C-alpha positions as CSV (number, residue, x, y, z in Angstrom):
1,M,82.3,102.0,118.9
2,A,85.0,104.7,118.7
3,A,86.1,105.8,115.2
4,G,89.4,104.2,114.1
5,E,88.8,101.0,116.1
6,V,87.7,97.5,115.3
7,C,84.8,96.3,117.4
8,E,84.1,92.7,118.4
9,V,80.7,91.2,117.6
10,G,79.5,88.3,119.7
11,S,76.0,87.7,118.6
12,A,73.5,88.0,115.7
13,D,71.7,90.9,117.6
14,Q,75.0,92.8,118.0
15,L,75.7,92.5,114.3
16,Q,72.2,93.7,113.4
17,Q,72.6,96.6,115.8
18,L,76.0,97.5,114.3
19,L,74.5,97.5,110.8
20,Q,71.6,99.7,111.8
21,Q,73.8,102.1,113.7
22,N,76.0,102.5,110.6
23,E,73.3,102.3,107.9
24,R,74.7,105.2,105.9
25,S,78.3,104.0,106.1
26,L,80.3,101.1,104.9
27,V,80.6,98.2,107.4
28,V,83.3,95.6,107.0
29,V,83.0,92.4,109.1
30,H,85.9,89.9,109.5
31,F,84.8,86.3,110.1
32,W,87.8,84.8,111.9
33,A,89.0,82.0,114.1
34,P,91.6,82.1,117.0
35,W,93.3,79.0,115.8
36,A,94.1,80.4,112.3
37,P,97.3,82.5,112.2
38,Q,96.2,84.1,108.9
39,C,93.2,85.5,110.8
40,A,95.5,87.1,113.4
41,Q,97.5,88.8,110.5
42,M,94.3,90.1,108.9
43,N,93.1,91.4,112.3
44,D,96.2,93.5,112.3
45,V,95.5,94.7,108.7
46,M,91.9,95.6,109.8
47,A,93.3,97.7,112.7
48,V,95.5,99.7,110.3
49,L,92.6,100.2,107.9
50,A,90.3,101.3,110.7
51,K,92.7,104.1,111.6
52,E,93.0,105.1,107.9
53,H,89.3,105.0,107.2
54,T,87.5,106.5,110.2
55,Q,84.3,106.8,108.3
56,V,84.1,103.0,107.9
57,A,82.9,100.7,110.6
58,F,85.2,97.6,111.1
59,A,84.2,94.6,113.1
60,K,85.4,91.1,113.8
61,L,83.2,88.1,114.5
62,E,84.5,84.7,115.7
63,A,82.9,82.4,113.0
64,E,82.6,79.2,115.1
65,A,81.3,81.1,118.2
66,V,78.3,82.6,116.4
67,P,77.3,79.7,114.1
68,E,73.9,81.1,113.2
69,V,75.4,84.2,111.6
70,S,78.1,82.1,109.8
71,E,75.4,79.8,108.4
72,K,73.3,82.7,107.3
73,Y,76.1,84.2,105.3
74,E,77.5,80.8,104.1
75,I,80.9,81.2,105.8
76,S,82.7,77.9,105.2
77,S,86.3,79.1,105.8
78,V,88.3,81.8,107.5
79,P,89.2,84.5,107.1
80,T,86.2,85.8,105.2
81,F,85.2,89.5,104.9
82,L,81.7,90.8,104.2
83,F,81.0,94.3,103.2
84,F,77.6,96.0,104.1
85,K,75.9,99.2,103.0
86,N,72.4,100.1,104.1
87,S,72.3,96.8,106.1
88,Q,72.7,94.9,102.9
89,K,75.7,92.7,101.9
90,V,77.3,94.3,98.8
91,D,80.6,92.4,98.5
92,R,82.5,89.4,99.9
93,L,86.2,88.5,100.1
94,D,87.4,85.0,101.0
95,G,91.0,84.4,102.2
96,A,93.9,86.4,103.6
97,H,94.5,88.9,100.8
98,A,95.6,92.2,102.5
99,P,96.1,94.2,99.2
100,E,92.7,93.1,97.9
101,L,91.0,93.9,101.2
102,T,92.6,97.4,101.2
103,K,91.6,98.0,97.6
104,R,87.9,97.0,98.2
105,V,87.6,99.1,101.4
106,Q,89.0,102.1,99.5
107,R,86.6,101.4,96.6
108,H,83.4,100.9,98.6
109,A,84.3,103.8,101.0
110,S,84.9,106.3,98.2
111,S,82.2,108.7,97.2
112,S,80.7,108.5,93.7
113,S,82.5,111.7,92.8
114,L,85.8,110.0,91.9
115,S,88.0,111.5,89.3
116,A,88.4,109.9,85.9
117,G,91.9,108.5,86.7
118,P,90.9,106.3,89.8
119,N,87.7,105.2,88.0
120,D,89.7,104.0,85.0
121,S,92.0,102.1,87.4
122,V,89.1,100.5,89.2
123,K,87.5,99.5,85.9
124,E,90.8,97.9,84.7
125,D,91.1,96.0,87.9
126,L,87.6,94.7,87.6
127,N,88.1,93.6,84.0
128,M,91.1,91.6,85.0
129,R,89.2,90.0,87.8
130,L,86.2,89.1,85.4
131,K,88.6,87.7,82.9
132,K,90.1,85.4,85.5
133,L,86.6,84.4,86.7
134,V,85.3,83.4,83.2
135,N,88.4,81.4,82.7
136,A,88.3,79.8,86.2
137,A,87.1,76.5,84.7
138,P,86.6,75.1,81.2
139,C,82.9,75.6,81.7
140,M,81.7,78.5,84.0
141,L,78.1,79.3,84.9
142,F,77.3,82.7,86.5
143,M,74.0,82.2,88.2
144,K,71.7,83.3,91.0
145,G,72.5,80.9,93.9
146,T,74.3,77.6,93.6
147,P,73.7,74.4,91.6
148,K,72.4,72.8,94.7
149,E,70.3,75.8,95.7
150,P,69.4,77.9,92.6
151,R,67.7,81.2,93.6
152,C,65.7,81.9,90.4
153,G,63.8,79.8,87.9
154,F,66.1,80.5,84.9
155,S,69.2,79.4,86.9
156,K,67.4,76.3,88.1
157,Q,66.5,75.4,84.5
158,I,70.0,75.8,83.1
159,V,71.5,73.7,85.9
160,E,69.0,71.0,85.2
161,I,69.9,71.0,81.5
162,L,73.7,70.9,82.2
163,N,73.3,68.1,84.7
164,K,71.0,66.1,82.4
165,H,73.8,66.2,79.7
166,D,76.5,65.3,82.3
167,I,78.3,68.5,81.5
168,S,81.2,69.4,83.9
169,F,80.9,73.0,85.1
170,S,81.8,75.3,87.9
171,S,79.6,78.1,89.1
172,F,79.7,81.6,90.6
173,D,76.8,83.0,92.7
174,I,76.4,86.6,91.4
175,F,74.4,87.4,94.6
176,S,77.7,87.0,96.5
177,D,79.4,89.8,94.7
178,E,77.5,92.9,93.5
179,E,80.6,94.2,91.7
180,V,80.8,91.0,89.6
181,R,77.1,91.0,89.1
182,Q,77.0,94.4,87.5
183,G,80.4,94.3,85.9
184,L,79.9,91.1,84.0
185,K,76.9,92.6,82.2
186,T,79.1,95.2,80.6
187,Y,82.1,92.9,80.2
188,S,80.1,90.4,78.2
189,N,77.5,92.9,76.8
190,W,74.8,90.5,78.1
191,P,72.3,92.2,80.4
192,T,70.8,89.2,82.2
193,Y,71.6,86.0,84.2
194,P,72.4,83.1,84.0
195,Q,75.4,83.4,81.7
196,L,77.4,80.3,80.5
197,Y,81.0,80.5,79.4
198,V,83.2,77.9,77.7
199,S,87.0,78.4,77.5
200,G,86.5,82.0,78.6
201,E,84.0,82.8,75.8
202,L,80.3,83.6,76.4
203,I,77.9,81.0,75.1
204,G,74.8,82.9,76.3
205,G,71.9,82.5,78.7
206,L,69.1,80.0,79.2
207,D,67.5,80.6,75.7
208,I,70.8,79.9,73.9
209,V,71.5,76.8,76.0
210,K,68.0,75.5,75.2
211,E,68.6,76.1,71.5
212,L,71.9,74.3,71.6
213,E,70.2,71.4,73.4
214,A,67.4,71.2,70.8
215,S,69.9,71.2,67.9
216,G,72.1,68.6,69.6
217,E,75.1,70.9,69.7
218,L,75.3,71.3,73.5
219,D,77.2,68.1,74.0
220,T,79.9,69.1,71.5
221,V,80.2,72.7,72.9
222,C,80.5,71.9,76.6
223,P,82.9,69.5,78.4
224,K,81.5,66.2,79.7
225,T,81.6,65.3,83.4
226,Q,83.8,62.5,84.5
227,K,81.5,60.1,86.5
228,L,81.7,61.1,90.2
229,E,82.7,57.6,91.4
230,S,85.5,57.3,88.9
231,R,86.7,60.8,89.8
232,L,86.7,60.1,93.5
233,K,88.6,56.8,92.9
234,A,91.2,58.7,90.9
235,L,91.5,61.4,93.5
236,I,92.1,59.0,96.5
237,N,94.7,57.2,94.4
238,K,96.4,60.4,93.2
239,A,99.2,59.9,95.7
240,P,100.2,57.0,98.1
241,V,99.0,59.1,101.0
242,M,96.1,61.5,100.3
243,L,94.5,63.9,102.8
244,F,91.1,65.4,102.1
245,M,90.8,68.5,104.3
246,K,89.5,72.1,104.6
247,G,92.3,74.2,103.2
248,S,95.8,73.0,102.4
249,K,99.1,72.0,104.1
250,Q,100.1,75.6,104.0
251,V,96.8,77.1,105.2
252,A,94.4,74.9,107.1
253,K,90.9,76.3,107.3
254,C,89.5,74.4,110.3
255,G,90.9,73.3,113.7
256,F,90.7,69.6,112.9
257,S,92.5,70.0,109.6
258,K,95.2,72.1,111.3
259,Q,95.8,69.3,113.9
260,I,96.0,66.5,111.4
261,V,98.4,68.5,109.2
262,E,100.7,69.0,112.2
263,I,100.7,65.3,113.0
264,M,101.4,64.4,109.4
265,N,104.2,66.9,109.0
266,N,105.9,65.4,112.1
267,T,105.9,61.9,110.6
268,G,108.2,63.0,107.7
269,V,106.0,61.0,105.2
270,D,105.2,62.6,101.9
271,Y,101.5,63.3,101.3
272,E,99.3,65.3,99.1
273,T,96.1,67.2,100.1
274,F,92.8,68.1,98.4
275,D,90.9,71.1,99.6
276,I,87.2,70.0,99.9
277,L,86.1,73.6,100.2
278,E,87.1,74.1,96.5
279,D,84.8,71.4,95.2
280,E,81.3,70.8,96.6
281,E,80.7,67.7,94.5
282,V,83.8,66.0,96.0
283,R,83.0,67.3,99.4
284,Q,79.6,65.6,99.5
285,G,80.4,62.7,97.2
286,L,83.3,61.4,99.3
287,K,81.2,61.2,102.4
288,T,79.0,58.6,100.7
289,Y,81.8,56.9,98.8
290,S,83.8,56.3,102.0
291,N,80.8,56.0,104.3
292,W,82.6,58.6,106.5
293,P,80.5,61.7,107.3
294,T,83.2,64.2,108.4
295,Y,86.5,65.8,107.4
296,P,89.5,65.5,107.4
297,Q,89.8,62.1,105.8
298,L,93.1,60.3,105.3
299,Y,93.7,57.6,102.6
300,V,96.7,55.3,102.1
301,K,97.0,53.5,98.8
302,G,93.4,54.3,98.0
303,E,92.1,52.9,101.3
304,L,90.4,55.0,104.0
305,V,92.4,55.1,107.3
306,G,90.1,57.5,109.0
307,G,89.8,61.0,110.5
308,L,91.6,63.0,113.1
309,D,90.6,60.8,116.1
310,I,91.8,57.6,114.3
311,I,95.1,59.3,113.4
312,K,95.6,60.4,117.0
313,E,95.0,56.9,118.2
314,L,97.4,55.4,115.7
315,K,100.0,58.0,116.7
316,E,99.6,57.1,120.4
317,T,99.9,53.4,119.8
318,G,103.0,53.8,117.5
319,E,101.1,52.4,114.5
320,L,100.8,55.6,112.5
321,L,104.2,55.4,110.6
322,P,103.8,51.7,109.5
323,V,100.2,52.5,108.3
324,L,101.4,55.5,106.3
325,K,104.1,53.4,104.8
326,G,101.6,50.7,103.8
327,E,103.3,48.2,106.1
328,N,100.0,47.3,108.0
């Protein structure tokens, strides 16, 4: 690959080869899809960055064409950017955020001999990001892995305790972002993981949570979970017409969702959407609740209409508009 260019990766072997060839350099890989306009925009941004940072290797990989690689790195939406050094993933960026992509490329590509000024600026940016993360939900757990797949015994134990007490929490996998993993230790002055935050304030790690459980204080400190079935019922009735999809009306994150949004927009009927990629509990729970295994899913007055194929059929037969207006 010539310096200053973005190469195209078409297989797991090609990616491995790219990482090995550039082991001493930063490698940035864009997981993209041809149907997503935001990916095309970010490919343009990558091309500019490649010319500016000739010491960095830039590549793009069509996520749906190489599913084994996408699954390995848990790519569930596009665009997603992975940063590699020494063949190891060191950072991840989800979404079409050109300024943030530029900032991270600059930071990871820089040598360790940065002057005090830029270092202070980077530190300030990181602290702002950490503040947003610890306040991302009323109860935030920073752990190794995910609640469904914890990747250390301590994280597994704390998840089991929170679930046992029906505590509502969101989580962040510190393995997905080395900068957050190291930065949060300093930010919170707490050297280990997992870390539990409530209303942006550190509660502590596993030992503290165990103590709170033993004293009976855990239930008063942490917010309770709304029962999943009640939550799903409330969500599907949130608006007369509700679409559960990957992404939003503005930015669909899969081809099927993009198609159904186009059909819905052409009807002129008001509808609201819910991004299932933002909530794994809803994503899995709604499949069982509705007995419908795939997304998107469209509901009218709390009743499931169906997915993309059903909506296409209703459109072709002229029945879609009456259904959406609740006339059928």
